[in-house]
Each structure stands twice: as C-alpha cells, then as structure tokens.
C-alpha positions in Angstrom: 83.0 115.3 89.6 84.6 113.4 92.5 84.6 110.2 90.5 86.5 112.0 87.7 89.1 113.3 90.1 89.5 109.9 91.7 89.9 108.3 88.2 92.6 110.8 87.3 94.5 110.1 90.6 94.3 106.4 90.1 95.5 106.6 86.5 98.4 108.9 87.5 99.5 106.3 90.1 99.4 103.6 87.5 101.3 105.8 85.0 104.0 106.7 87.5 104.5 103.1 88.5 105.1 102.1 84.8 107.2 105.1 84.0 109.9 104.4 86.5 112.8 102.1 86.0 113.8 99.1 88.1 113.1 99.3 91.8 115.8 99.9 94.4 115.4 96.4 95.7 115.8 94.9 92.2 118.9 97.1 91.6 120.4 96.0 94.9 119.8 92.3 94.1 121.2 92.8 90.6 124.4 94.3 92.1 124.5 91.5 94.7 124.9 94.0 97.5 124.8 92.9 101.2 125.4 94.4 104.6 126.5 98.0 104.9 126.8 98.4 101.2 123.2 97.4 100.6 122.0 99.6 103.5 123.8 102.6 102.1 122.6 102.0 98.5 119.0 101.6 99.7 119.2 104.8 101.8 120.5 106.8 98.8 118.0 105.2 96.5 115.1 106.1 98.8 116.3 109.6 99.2 116.5 110.0 95.4 113.1 108.4 95.0 111.6 110.9 97.5 113.1 113.8 95.6 111.8 112.7 92.2 108.4 111.9 93.6 108.2 115.3 95.2 109.0 116.9 91.9 106.4 114.8 90.2 103.8 115.8 92.8 104.7 119.5 92.2 104.3 119.1 88.5 100.9 117.5 89.0 100.0 120.5 91.3 99.0 118.2 94.1 98.4 119.7 97.6 97.6 118.4 101.0 96.5 114.8 101.4 96.6 114.1 97.7 100.3 115.1 97.6 101.1 113.0 100.7 99.3 110.0 99.3 100.9 110.3 95.9 104.4 110.8 97.3 104.1 107.9 99.7 102.9 105.5 97.0 105.4 106.7 94.5 108.3 106.2 97.0 107.1 102.7 98.0 106.8 101.7 94.4 110.3 103.0 93.6 111.8 101.1 96.6 110.0 97.9 95.8 110.2 96.4 99.3 
C-alpha cells in the first residue's frame, strides 16, 4: 500500500512539472530583465507559483508533510533556479 501511495506521489510530481509553462527564470531571460526589474519579476512569479501550487495541493487533498513536500517541489520547479 505504501508503494502505491509513493508511486502516486512521484507520478503527480512528474505530471505537475510537465503541465506547467516556462519557468520564471526562462521568462526572465527571454524578457532580458536585469537588476531591480528582474528581482521584482522573480518575486511576483514566485508568489504566483506558490499560490497555484497551494491550490494544486488542495485539489489533490494533500495534508501535512506530503503537502509541504509537494508545494516546495512545485514552486522550485516553477521558478527554475
């Protein structure tokens, strides 16, 4: 049973990574932002990513450590450091 749950979590991480558009870093590079403009853009993009990842975690009915882990990975994938 634990293996099934783990497999489901791993597949959801993979699916969320592919479902998202270009990363914040890629968008920033594409727009050729630098300095304060880049910092502002990245902050807003990270905030938006955290919000959408939180919504996705709620839709998947994740709680506790699973929610935290999912949200952290989702945001880092969206930012694309």
